[in-house]
C-alpha positions in Angstrom: -19.2 0.0 -18.8 -22.7 -1.4 -18.2 -25.8 0.7 -18.2 -28.9 -0.6 -16.3 -32.4 0.6 -17.0 -35.3 -0.3 -14.9 -38.4 -1.0 -16.9 -40.7 1.4 -15.0 -38.1 4.1 -14.4 -37.1 4.9 -18.1 -39.4 7.8 -18.3 -37.7 9.5 -15.3 -34.3 9.4 -16.9 -32.7 7.5 -14.0 -29.8 5.2 -15.0 -27.1 3.4 -13.1 -23.5 2.9 -14.4 -21.4 0.2 -13.0 -17.7 0.0 -13.7 -15.7 -3.1 -12.8 -11.9 -3.4 -12.8 -10.6 -6.9 -12.4 -7.0 -7.7 -11.6 -5.1 -10.6 -10.2 -5.0 -11.0 -6.5 -1.5 -10.2 -5.3 0.4 -12.6 -3.1 1.0 -11.2 -0.6 -1.5 -8.4 -1.0 1.0 -5.8 0.2 2.8 -4.4 -2.8 5.7 -2.3 -1.5 4.6 -0.9 1.8 1.9 -1.7 4.3 1.0 0.8 7.1 -0.8 -0.8 10.0 -2.8 1.4 12.3 -2.8 0.9 16.1 -6.4 -0.3 16.1 -6.5 -1.9 12.6 -8.6 -5.0 12.0 -5.4 -6.9 11.2 -2.4 -6.5 13.5 1.3 -6.8 13.1 1.5 -10.4 14.3 -1.1 -11.5 11.7 0.7 -9.7 8.9 4.0 -11.3 10.0 2.4 -14.8 9.8 1.0 -14.0 6.3 4.4 -12.7 5.1 6.2 -15.7 6.6 4.0 -18.1 4.7 3.4 -16.3 1.4 6.7 -14.4 0.8 9.4 -15.2 3.3 12.4 -13.0 3.4 10.9 -10.3 1.1 9.6 -7.9 3.7 10.7 -6.3 6.9 8.3 -5.2 9.6 9.3 -2.1 11.5 7.5 -1.3 14.8 7.1 2.5 14.7 4.6 3.4 17.4 4.3 6.8 15.9 1.1 8.8 15.3 -1.7 6.4 14.3 0.6 3.6 13.2 1.7 0.5 15.0 4.1 -0.8 12.3 5.2 -0.4 8.7 6.0 -3.3 6.4 8.5 -2.5 3.7 9.8 -4.6 0.8 13.4 -5.2 1.6 14.6 -4.5 -2.0 13.5 -0.8 -1.6 16.1 -0.4 1.2 18.8 -1.1 -1.3 17.8 1.9 -3.4 17.1 4.4 -0.6 18.2 4.2 3.1 15.5 2.7 5.3 15.5 5.7 7.5 14.9 8.1 4.7 12.2 5.9 3.1 10.5 5.4 6.5 10.5 9.1 7.1 8.8 9.9 3.8 6.2 7.1 4.2 5.3 8.1 7.7 5.1 11.8 6.8 2.7 11.1 4.0 0.8 8.4 5.8 0.1 10.7 8.8 -1.8 13.0 6.4 -4.4 10.4 5.4 -4.5 7.6 8.0 -6.4 6.9 11.1 -5.6 4.4 13.9 -7.9 1.9 12.3 -6.4 2.1 8.8 -4.4 -0.5 6.9 -2.9 1.2 3.9 -0.9 -0.4 1.2 1.4 1.7 -1.0 3.2 1.3 -4.2 6.6 3.0 -4.2 8.4 3.9 -7.4 12.0 4.9 -7.0 13.9 6.3 -9.9 17.7 6.8 -9.5 19.2 9.5 -11.7 22.9 8.8 -12.0 25.4 11.0 -13.9 28.9 9.9 -14.2 31.7 11.9 -15.8 34.6 10.1 -17.4 37.8 11.4 -19.0 38.0 10.8 -22.7 
């Protein structure tokens, strides 16, 4: 954390704190899910081109035309853990709570499977 003090403002007690978090740029910059609003600055076709170039075969684009969203981009590997219908339902339900038609939201999804198997001894 960096504190800045202006030479002539010290006696007033004014300070500025600047926090910087640096991380690697992700390729593609989607993570697990991308929600694309109907009037978002980047559309489904542009996202499709980016995915095709940067990470082909890793994501699926679903046209939803539901609420504020035009489409949802989902990492294909998530659909192997939870059905696509169930996952999409949860994503849209939560996305509707915070998104507008101009939004482009990325989401990280953590899925933990709890498996209990009983065997005869």
